[in-house]
N, C-alpha and C positions, 0 to 999 in steps of 0.2 A: 285680683291679685293674692297668694300666700304671699308669706314672709317669703320663702324659701323659693318661689320664684322670683320675686323682688331683687335677694340676693345674688339669684343666679343672671340675670339683668344686668347685674352692677359689676357682677365679674367680669363679664366680659370686657366690660371699658379697662377695669384694671390689669387684664393680661402685658398689659403694656408699661413696663415697669415705669415710663412717665406720666402715670396717671398717679399722681397722690392719692386722690379721691374722688370718688364715686358716689352722689348721694340721691335719695328719694329723699325730699322735703313737701311737708303742703304749703300750702299759700299761705296760710300763717305762722310759717319760722317752724312747724314740730320737723322732728327727725322721723321719717318714713321709716327708710333703710338707709343703713349707710358700710360700706368699706373704704379701709382709710389705713395709713399712712399710723404708725403709733403715735409719731409728733402732732397727727391734726388731732383736733378736738371736734367732734363728728354733731354735737349739739349744739355747741356752740358757733360753728357754724350755718346749721340751721337757723338758728335765734338772731344770726346776720343778716341772713335772707329776707329774712321779714322786714326792715328796717328799709333794706333795697330796694324790696318790690314797691314797698310803698312810695320812695322816693319815686321810683320809675313812675309810679300811677297817677303822681301828682303832675312830675310833670311831661306824661301823655294828655292828659286832661288840660294841663295849660296850654297845650298844643293842640288841641283840636281834636285828639288822639283818644280810641277808645281805650288802650292797651297797651305796654309795652309787650313786642312778642319773646326778645332776645335780650338775655341782658349778657353785655361779656368785663371784663374788668383785664388791663394789662400790667404786672406788679411787676416791682421788678426781676425775683425767679418764679414768676409763676403767673397762670393765667388759669381765667375760670369761665367757665360758662354755664350761667342759668337758662335753661328755653324748659316748655311746657311737654309733658313725658305725656299726659292724658287730663282727662278733665279738671280732676282734683290734683297730682301730683308734679312737681318740677325735678329736671333734673339737674343737678348741681357738678362739676365735672373740673377739677383742679387740677392740672398738669404743668410741668415742665415748658417753658416755650416751645425747646425744637420737640414736643409731642404734642401740643395741645396749641395747635400756630391761627390768632384771629390774624382774619387777610382786611384791611379795608381797602375801599376801589372806589375813584372818586369818577363817576359818569357824566358827561356833558357832551353838547356842542361843542363846537369854536368860535 
């Protein structure tokens, strides 16, 4: 995908004002493309994602799993979703909780 096509894809997420940032990040934590509010340093966020992914990989290995698929973070005023986009890229969304809702369900029998 060209840079313009990537930015167009990110713009779809950013149409909602509650999404403060939408990024494409490499597995090594390098920013590929990003669109964010001025208060968010996209390069710094991308670099931090690399450390989070490494932690997720170690945890998956500890639990005899191949890898983590999605990572979510619920902060005080923001939620973060890290998801695979394609073979070489991750999608990172940062949004207000009322916009980017993280839902957890525990299922099980009686």
